[in-house]
N, C-alpha and C positions, 0 to 999 in steps of 0.2 A: 392657764396657770395651775389648774387642778392636776393636769398631767405631770407638770413639773413637781408639784407637791408630792404626788404619789411616787414619783421617781426618787425623790429625796427620802421619803419614808422607807422605801425599799432599800435604799443605800444604807440607812441607819441600821436596819435589821441585819444586813450583810456585814457591816462593819462591826457590830456587836458580836456576831459569831466569830469573826476573824480575831477580834481582841481576846475573846474567850480561849481560842486555840493558842494564841501567842502566850497568854498568861499561863496556860498549862505547861508549855515548853519552858517558860522562864523558871517555874518551880523546880524543874529537873536540871536546869542549866548549871554548868560549873562556874566557880569563881575564877578570879584572875584576869590578866590582860593579855592581849594578842598584839604582836607587832609583825608586820609583813615587810620584808626587804626584797627589792628587785635587784638581783645581782646578775648583770649581763643577760637579762631576759629570763632568768630563773628565779622563781619566787621561793623565798626562804621564810619559814614561820618560826617565830620566837614567842615563848610563853613565860609569863611572870606570875607566880602565885601571890596570894594575898600576903603571905608571910615573907616572901623574898624581896630583895631590893634590885636584883639583876635578872635579866631575861636569859633563858636557856633555849638552845636550838631544839626544835621538834623534829624528830626523825619521821620518815615516811609512815611508819607504823603508828605514829601519834597524830597524824593529820586529822583524825576524827575530832580530837580535842580542839584543834584550830577551827574546824567547821562549827562545832558547838558554841564556841565563844563568839565567832563572827555572827552566828544566827542569834545568839543572846543579845548582842549589841544592837543588831537590826531590830529584833522584837521589841526591845525597850524603846527605841525611837519610834517604831510603828505604833505601839500602844499609846504613846504620848500624842503623836500627831493625829491618830485616828480618833482619840477622845476629843481633841480640839475640833476636828472636822464634824463630829457628831453634835457638839455644842452649837457650831455654826448652823448646821442643818436644822436642828431643833428650833433655834431662834428664828430662822427663815420661815419654817412651817407655822410657828406661833404668830409671827407678824403677818404672814399671808392670810391666816384665818381672820385676824382682826381687821385687816384692810381690804378684804375680798369684796369687790364691787358686785360679784355674782350673788353673794348672800344677802345683799342689801334689799333686793326686791322680795326674796322669800321670807325675810324677817320683818317685812312691812305688814301692818294690819291687813287682814284679808279683805276687809270692807273698803280699804283705800286702793287696793291693787287695780280694780277696774277703772279707777280714775287716773291711773298713772301710765305713761308710755315710757317704760324702762329701757334705756339704751343697752344695758348689760343685764342678762338673765343668768340665773344658776343653771347648771346642766339639766337638772330635773325639770325646771320650768321651761327651758328651751325644748326639751323632748316632748313635754305635754303640748306645747303650742304647735310643734311640728306635726305631731300626730293628729291634732284637731283640725289642721288645714283641710279644706275641701279640695278634692281633686277628681279629675275625669277618669272613670274606670272603663275597662273594656266590657262590652255587653256579652251576655250569654245567649246561645242559640235556644230556640224553643224546646228542643228535645235533649238539651245537654244534661248530663248526670248532675244531680244535686249533691254536692259534698260541701260540708261546712266545717270551719275551724272552731277551736275552742272559744275564739272571740266572736263567733257568729258570722264570719265572712264566708262568702261562697267562693270556692276555688274549683279548679278544673280537673284535679286528679287527687288520688289518695296520697301520692308522694308530696304534692304541694301542700296538702293538709299537714303531713308529717313535718315538713320544713317550717311552715307557718307556726305550728304549735311549739316546735323546738325554739324558734326565735322568741316567741311569746314567753315561754317558760324560763328562758335564759335572760329575759329582760332586755332583749335587743330590739330597739324601735324599728318598725318597718311599715311599709305601705304595699298593699298587694295590687299589682297591675296599674300602678300610677302612670298616667300618660307623660311622655317626655318627647319634646320636639328636637329632632336632629337637623343637621344642615339640609337645605333644600326643602324645608318645611315638612320633613318626613316625621310622622307621628308613630311612636312605638309605645308598647306597654310592657316594660320589663316585669318579669314574674314578681320580683321583690326589689323594692327600693329601700335600702337600709341606711339609717343614720348612724354613721360610724363615730363613736365617741372615744376620747374627748375632743377629737378634731372638729366635730360638728360638720362632717363631710358626707354628702350623699354618694353611696356606691350602689352597685347593682348585682343582683344574684339571679342568674338564669338557670332553670332546671331543664336539662335536655333529657326527656323521658323516653325517647324511642330511637336510641342510637344504633339499633340493628335494622333500621329502615333507611335505605339509601337516599330516598327523596327527602326524608326528614333531616338527614345529616347535611345534605346540600343546603337546605333552608337554614339550618342552624349555622352553617359556615357563613352564609350571606349575612345573617344577623350579627355574628361576631365581627365580620368585616365592616358593617355599618357602624358598630361601636368604635372600632379602631380608627375609621376615617373621621370620627368626631373626637378623637383624642382620649377615648375611653379604652384603656388597655387591660388585658387579662392580668390578674394578680395585683393590680393597682386600684382601679375603680370598678373592675368587672370580675366577678367570680362565677364559677360554674359547678353545678352538680349534675350527675348524669346516671343513666341506667339503661338496661336493655330488658327484653322480655325474659331472658335467662339469668341476668344479673341485676336484681332489683336494688333499689337504693339501700345502701348500708347505713343503718341508723347510728351505729357506733362511730363510724368514720365521720358522718355528718355532725354528730355531737362534738367530736374532737376538733373538727374543722371550724365550726362556729365559735367554740371557746377560744381556739388559738388565734383566729383572725379578729374577732370582735370583742373579746373580753380580756384575755391575758396579754 
């Protein structure tokens, strides 16, 4: 419901901008009335000023006046209808806020929360609980390089640290190398399991860090195939970042990608 509310709030902003533009046009719009006659497939425009009682034919050179009056009449109707739409959307947003089941738990006294099994949680509370869940992580070799994220998690490469820190700074909830069981009881550890909001859907981000190594590429392709065979498809539930020794991870592209997919 929060996603719908955000959608409606964005629509209100857009409608207000469109109303403002229409009202600017209306201030410059001419007076008078327009009549359009279809004569054997040919459209004839007739204009009547405020002072006149009869319509006069508009020559081709005067068709701009017809266009301006038609636009004026449309803008008047648009402004009226758009304002009615805004009132409806504002009423919905206000009612949604008052009747939101998700806010019930977060508005409950903190000392009572531990005693309650809430069937509906706010997005914020849902994220907290999701991140607090214990999960099986992939172990590190004895001589593996020690690299840590800003959250204190150990990762396997500098690029993974960059990705993890970006996710953290953008407020995108994630788990590093959280175990997942595929068909055939195959266990994998996606680099990042991300909670996509407001859908509350788990998706996966794999960083392919050695794409100039042919054996690594083959292994990466097998990994992607495993995902696909389990109904996890690129661009839907699976996302990929990549680099080579000559083309390192582009942090600007990464930032834009994360914002576009998980925030905007």
